[in-house]
N, C-alpha and C positions, 0 to 999 in steps of 0.2 A: 479575549480572542474572538474574532468573528467566526462563528461556526453554525452548522445547521442544528435545529432543535431536535431533529431525529436524524439518524444516519443509516438506518437499516430498514429495508422494506421486504415484504414477502413475495413469493412468486405469484400468489393469488392477487396481491395488490397490483403488481405489474400486468398480470394477465387481463385485468379489467381496464387497463389504460393503454393498450398497445396502439390505439388510434388517436390518442391525445396529442395534438400538435405542439403542446408545450413541453413534451418529454423527449429527451434524447437518450438513447441507449448506447452504451459503449462496452464493447468486449475488450477487456484489458488483460487477456490471458498472457501469461509469461511462464516459461518452463525452464527448469534447470537443465544444463546440457546433458546430464546423465539420464534424463527422462526420455531423450530421443523423440520429442514431440515438436511439431512445427505449428506454432500458434496461428500464424497467418493462413496456412493451408487448412487447418481445422476450421477457422472462421469462414473461409471461402466455401468449404464443404457444407457447413451447417451452423446456423446462428439464430438467435432470437429475432423474430421479424422486425425489420427496421434498424437493427443494430449497425453501428459503425465500428471499425477496429482502431483502437488506440495503441500504437506501437510504443511501448515503454522504452525500448532501446533507441528508437529513432527520435522521439520527442524528448530530447535530452541535451545536456551540455556537450557540445562537440569540441570544446577546448581542452578537455581532460581525457586521460586514458582510463579513468575510473568508469565503471559501467553505470549506465542510466542515471546519471546525476541530474538534478533539477536543471532545466534550461533557465535562461533569463525570462523575465515577464513578457517581453515583446515576442520572443520566439514561441513561448507557450501560447500566447494569444493568437498568433498567426496560425499555428497548427490546429488549435481548437476551432477557430473560425473556418478553416478549410474543411473541418468535419461537419460544418453546418450548425455550429453551436454558438450562441451568444448568451449574454447575461440574463436574458429573460427565461432561458430554458432550465428545467429541472433535469439534472444529469443522473442517470441510473447506471452504475458500474457493475459489471459481473466478470467472472472468469470461469475457466473450465474445471478447475479443481473443486470449486464450491465456495471457499473463502481463502484466498491466497493473495494474488496480485491485484485484485479489484480494490483492496484496501489502499494500495499505493495510489491508484487513480483518485480515490476519494480524498486522500491526504494532499495530493498535488493540487486539486481544485480548491481545497480549503486554503492551502498555502498561498494560492494566487487570488484569494479574496472572493471566491464563488461559494455562497452559502446554500445554494440549492443543489446539493449533490448527496446521493445516497448509494448504499451498496445493496445489491440483491443477495439476500441471505440464502446460501446454498448454491447460488450461481447457476450456470448452465447445467451442471450435474443434476441438481434438483429439478430444474425446469424440464429436462428430458425424462427424468424418472417419473414425472407426473404426466407424461405424454402431452405436454403443451405444444402449441404450434411451433414449427421450426422452418426457417427459410433456407433453401438450398440453391436458389437460382443464382446465376453469376452476379457478383456484387457490382452495383453501379455507384460511383462516387457521388456524394451529395453536392448540391450547389453551396458555395460559401455562404455563411450566415451574413445577413444584413439587418441591422447594423452589426459590425464585427464584435467579437468578444474583447472585453477590456480586462486585462489582468493587473492586479495590484499586489505586489509581493509583500507578504507579512512574515518577517523573519522570526517571529515568535514560534512558528511551527518547525523551525529548522535549527540544527546545531552543526557547527563546522569543526574541523580538526583543532583549530585554535581554541574554540569554546571548550572542547573536551580536555585539552591540555590544562586550561585554566581551572577547570572543575576538579582536577586531580588534587589541587591544593585546597580549594575552598570547600569542596564537597557540598556545595549548595544544592545541587541537583542529584538525585539518585540516578544511577545508570543501570538500565535493565536490558539484558542481552537475550534476544529471541531465538538464538541458534540452539540446535540440539545440545543436550548436556555433554555428550562425548566430545563435541567440538569445543564447547566452552571450557572443559577441563583438560583440553589438549590430549585426549585419549584416542583421538583419530586425526589424521591429517586433514587439512583444509582442501576442499575440492578444486580451488584455483591454485595453479602452480606458483611457487614463490611467495606464498602467504604463510607467515608463521602461525603456529598453533597457540591457543591460550585465550586470554580475555583482558579487557581494560581493568587495571587495578581498582578494586573496590566494587566491581559490578555484581549485580544479582543476575540470576539466570531463570528465565521463564520461557521455555520453548513455546513458540507460537501455537504449535499443534495442540497444546493443552487447552487452548481456548476454542478449539473447533471439534464438533461432534464427528467422530470418524465415520459413523454410519450414514450421515446425511450431508456432511460438508457445511453445516450451518454453525453459527456462533452459539456457544453454550449460553445459558441464561445469565443475566447480570449478577445474581447472587453467587453463582459458581465462578464467574470471572473475578469477583471480589475475593473469594476464598483463594483462588489460584495466585493472585498477586500477593496476598498476605502470606501464603505458604512459602512464597519465594523470598520473603523477607522485605517486601516493599511496603513503605509507609504511604498510604494513599492520601495523607494530609499534606504531603510535601511534594515539591516539583520533581518531575521525572523526565529522563531522556531515554528513548528506546533506540535499540541498535540491532543489527543482525549481520548477515554475511555481506549484503550489498544494498541494503536499504529497501528491500521489498517487504519481507514478513515483519519487520519492526513495526510497520504500519498496522498490522493486525492487532498488536498490543495497543497501539495508539487508538484504534477504533474501539477496542474494549474499554479503555480508559474513558473515552468520550461518552460511551453509553452509561458509564458509572457516574457521569457528571464531573469528572476530573478534567480541568481545563489547563492547568499549568504543566503542560508537557510538550515535548518536541521530539523530532527524529534526528539522529545523527546520520546524515545522508550518505557520507562516505563509508560508514559502518566498518566492519572488520576488514573488508578488502583494502580500505585506505590505511587503517591503523595497523593491521597485521602485515601489510605490504611494505611498511617502512622499517628502517633500522634504528630510528631515533625516537621511537615511542615505547614506553615501558609496558610490559605485559606480565600477567600472572598466569600460572597454570594450576 
């Protein structure tokens, strides 16, 4: 699988490179409805200097009612080009939580063949805590990149509903659910109406928050990531598929696996919104 040799950078690293013309910074903040936060408005009010906003809900497949599913390669390329990004640029992704939706951007760029993409560890939360420079002037859209971005879809990073159905019988790939344990065990209702509670049969549960330091919003060290996966019953020598509510925080697990050197893994893009939203898919509680 084509992937970057490193996937995480520090605020100090980025702080030294704000004027580097080969770097493009993307704010990929996305918030759950119950958080009552407006990612676009927050970006307009304050952002890392030079950042552009990557709208996860807008840069998505418009042919499905499922939220923020991957677009096709040409659509992704057109949107990224419009952000002033081409294949020569190193893309730095961040979000407002610290480490949450930025991992989704990282995974999308990897899925479309771009190996120069990293996540800002601790995101905007850590950046602001360190009193680093913030841009608050009205945002001016960048000129489209020339030459344009070229996207090449690599399906090894993605699993579909049909893939998960097939895996129920073969169990070739382990299935790891990043949702909170109460949701995994059907001890609380799903936040989206009409979605059943429970999990895919045979799944392991590793809530994504276990990989994030609550004090700083940064990813925990690799040794601790490895312990967390093993404690969840995951065999790190075997293939892995990650999932969550709608394909956002599953990518935090994918990022953690990447940092451990695990490459035989993918994300179930439709995640529980797709699986739990149907009546023809088996569930366990």
